[in-house]
C-alpha positions in Angstrom: 3.4 -2.1 45.8 1.7 -0.3 48.6 1.6 3.5 48.1 2.1 4.1 51.8 5.3 2.1 51.7 6.5 4.0 48.7 6.0 7.3 50.3 7.8 6.2 53.5 10.8 5.0 51.4 10.8 8.4 49.6 11.0 10.1 52.9 14.0 8.1 54.0 16.3 9.0 51.1 16.0 12.5 49.7 16.3 12.8 45.9 17.4 16.0 44.3 15.3 17.5 41.5 18.3 17.4 39.1 18.7 13.6 39.5 15.1 13.2 38.5 15.4 15.4 35.4 18.4 13.7 33.9 16.7 10.4 33.2 13.8 12.4 31.9 16.0 14.4 29.6 17.6 11.1 28.4 14.3 9.6 27.7 13.1 12.7 25.7 16.4 12.7 23.7 15.9 9.0 22.9 12.3 9.6 21.9 13.2 12.4 19.7 15.8 10.3 18.0 13.2 7.5 17.6 10.8 10.0 16.0 13.5 11.1 13.6 14.1 7.5 12.6 10.4 7.0 12.1 10.2 10.1 9.9 13.1 8.8 7.8 11.4 5.4 7.5 8.1 7.0 6.4 9.9 9.1 3.8 11.5 6.0 2.4 8.1 4.2 2.4 6.6 7.1 0.5 9.3 7.0 -2.1 8.8 3.2 -2.5 5.0 3.7 -2.9 5.5 6.3 -5.6 7.8 3.9 -7.5 5.3 1.1 -7.1 2.4 3.4 -8.2 4.4 4.2 -11.4 5.0 0.5 -12.1 1.3 -0.3 -11.6 0.2 2.5 -13.8 2.5 1.4 -16.6 1.1 -2.2 -16.3 -2.5 -0.8 -16.3 -1.7 1.2 -19.5 -0.3 -2.0 -21.1 -3.5 -3.9 -20.1 -5.7 -1.2 -21.6 -3.9 -1.5 -24.9 -4.2 -5.3 -24.8 -7.9 -5.1 -24.0 -8.6 -2.7 -26.9 -6.8 -5.0 -29.3 -8.7 -8.0 -27.8 -12.0 -6.2 -28.4 -11.1 -5.7 -32.1 -10.1 -9.4 -32.3 -13.3 -10.5 -30.6 -15.5 -8.4 -32.9 -13.7 -9.9 -35.9 -14.3 -13.4 -34.6 -17.9 -12.6 -33.9 -18.6 -11.3 -37.4 -16.7 -14.3 -38.9 -18.8 -16.7 -36.8 -22.1 -14.9 -37.6 -21.2 -14.8 -41.3 -20.3 -18.5 -41.4 -23.6 -19.4 -39.5 -25.6 -17.4 -42.0 -23.8 -19.1 -44.9 -24.6 -22.5 -43.4 -28.2 -21.5 -42.9 -28.5 -20.2 -46.5 -27.1 -23.5 -47.8 -29.4 -25.5 -45.6 -32.5 -23.6 -46.7 -31.3 -23.7 -50.3 -31.1 -19.9 -50.6 -27.8 -20.1 -52.3 
């Protein structure tokens, strides 16, 4: 729209300052309500993240326990394999 035409149309019908402020006040009230809703949503998201963090931590702790038991099992398997290999070599070389 041409700015000159806009200015001419504004001259034709006078607008009071109060009429201009009312829509602005309504918009500000709506924005503040939207901000409150966003704050509530963020608070809910934070609570959900804390719960999820606790669940993940418990699963990580369980995995640490599983890995430590797996390490013991793997060391036992390694020593068993090494012992059996040495036994076979000793039999092959007629050391035993």
